N, C-alpha and C positions, 0 to 999 in steps of 0.2 A: 520471473514472469513479469510482463509489462502489460498494463491495460490503460485505456485512455478514457477521458471524459467525453461525453457526447460531442461529436464534431470537433474534438480536440479543443473545446472551449476551455478557458482558464476558470474552471468552476471550483477548484480547490484553493481559493485565494483567501479564505478566512479560517480562523482557528476553530470555529464552531463546526464547520463541515469537516475539517481535517480530524477533529476529535471524534466525531461520529464514525468516520472511516476507521480510525485507529481502534475504537471500541469494537466495531464489527470484525475487524481483522483479528483482534485478540480472541474474541469468542469463536471465530471460525477455525483458527489454527488449533485451538484447544479441543473443540468438538470433533474436528475431522482428523485428529491425530497427526498434526504437522508441528514443526517447530520453526519459528521465524529466525532466520540467520541474519538477514539485513533488509533494510527498506529505505526508500526515500519517497516522499509525497511531493511531487512537483505541481505547479498550478494546473496543468492539463493532463497529467498522467501519473502513474504510480509504478514504481519498480519494487519487486519483492524477490528475495531469495529465501526459499523455504526448503525444509528437509522433511520428507515423510517418515513417520514411525511405522512400525510393523502394523499391518492392517489398515493403513490409511487409504481412503478412497482416491480416485483419480483427481488430478489437479483441476479439472473442470468443475467437479463438485465443490472443491475449496473456493474456487473463483466465484461461483454462484453464491456460496455462503458468505462471501465478503460483499459482493456487489448488491445483491437483493436487499438485505437489511440496511445497508448504508444508504442506498437510494431511497428506501421507504422513509427512513428517519430524516434524511436531508429534505425530502419533499415536505414532511410535516413541519420542519423548521422554516422552510420558505413560506409555507402557508401561514404559520404563526406570525411571521414578519411582514406578511402581505407583499412579498418580493415580486417585482415585475419579471424576475427570472423564471418564475413558475410558468408563466404563459409561454415563454420562449422555449421551455423544455417539455411542454406538453404538445405532442404531435398527433396527427391523425395517422393511425396505424393502417386503417382501412376504413371505408365508409361507415360512419356511425361508431367507430371505436377510437377513443383517444387514449394515449399512453404517455406517461411521464418518462422521460429519458434523461438520466443523469450520466450513465455510462454508455460508451460506444458499444453497440451490439457486437457479439462475437467473442472468441476466446482470447483475444489479445495476442501476445507473443510469448512463447516460453521455450526453454531448451533445458536439457539435462546437463548439469555440471557434475562431473564424476571425479575430478582431480582437485586436490587442495589448491594447487597453484592457479588453476583456472578459476576456481571459486573465489580465492582472495583477490584476483585481478578484477573479477566481476563486482565484488564488494567495493573495491577502490573506485571503479568506474561509476557505479551508481551513487556513491557518496560525493563524487566530484560534480555531479549534475548541477546542483545549485551554484557552484563556483563557476563552471563553464558558462552558465546562463547569466552571470553577473548579479545573482540574487544575494550572495554573500561573498566575503573575501576568503573565508576558510570553511571547509566542509563542516567542522564542528560548530560553526555559528548557525547552521540551518537547523531549526528546532525539530522539523518533521523528517528526521533522518536518524539512522542508527549510528552515525559517525561518532557521536559523543560516547556511545556505549563502547565502541571499539577503542576510543582514546582514553578509556577508563576515567571519564569525568563523572565520578561517583555522585557528587552533589547535584548534578543535573539529571542523572539517570534514575535516581531513586523514585521519582514520580513519573517516569517516562511511560507513555503508552504509545504504541503497542509494546508488549513485552518482547525483548530480544533474547534469544537463547544462544546465539553464536553458533559457531561450527560444532558439529557433533564431536564428542570427545574421541571416538574411535578413529576419526579422520586425523586428529591432531598428533597422536602418538605422544611424544615428549614435549611438543610445542603447546603452549597455553594460548587461548584466545584472548 
């Protein structure tokens, strides 16, 4: 799934905001019975590959459980810092009603990946986003991605959030993630 910051502004440009997003993502996948297969946080959008466990609610519930608390906590952070960004992200929803918008409204984009080959291609694609954008030279150099987890960079993944679970074992057969 892919979702964007409000008006595709580069709002995920600091580690504090990205950490709040990562924490919300960790809590949401756990509470909603999903597993995080892969992710990348870009400055203005997020890519996630998730796997639902038995009894998981729909992906829209998961997305809401990620976006709402991360937006709330980021707003609090901006308020504490006295950030001018707060005014830019507070919009008039209708006369007399002001709303803070960190995320673009709507469901974003999602699709079902049902084959291992398609899924591994999607994982490679999202890991290469920071490289294609010129943010880093190698995918594993982007801190806010699961690329290091897939490269088995154990010393850097021990403290990594959000928690990456990889591909489900029943998908892999004899192949290990």
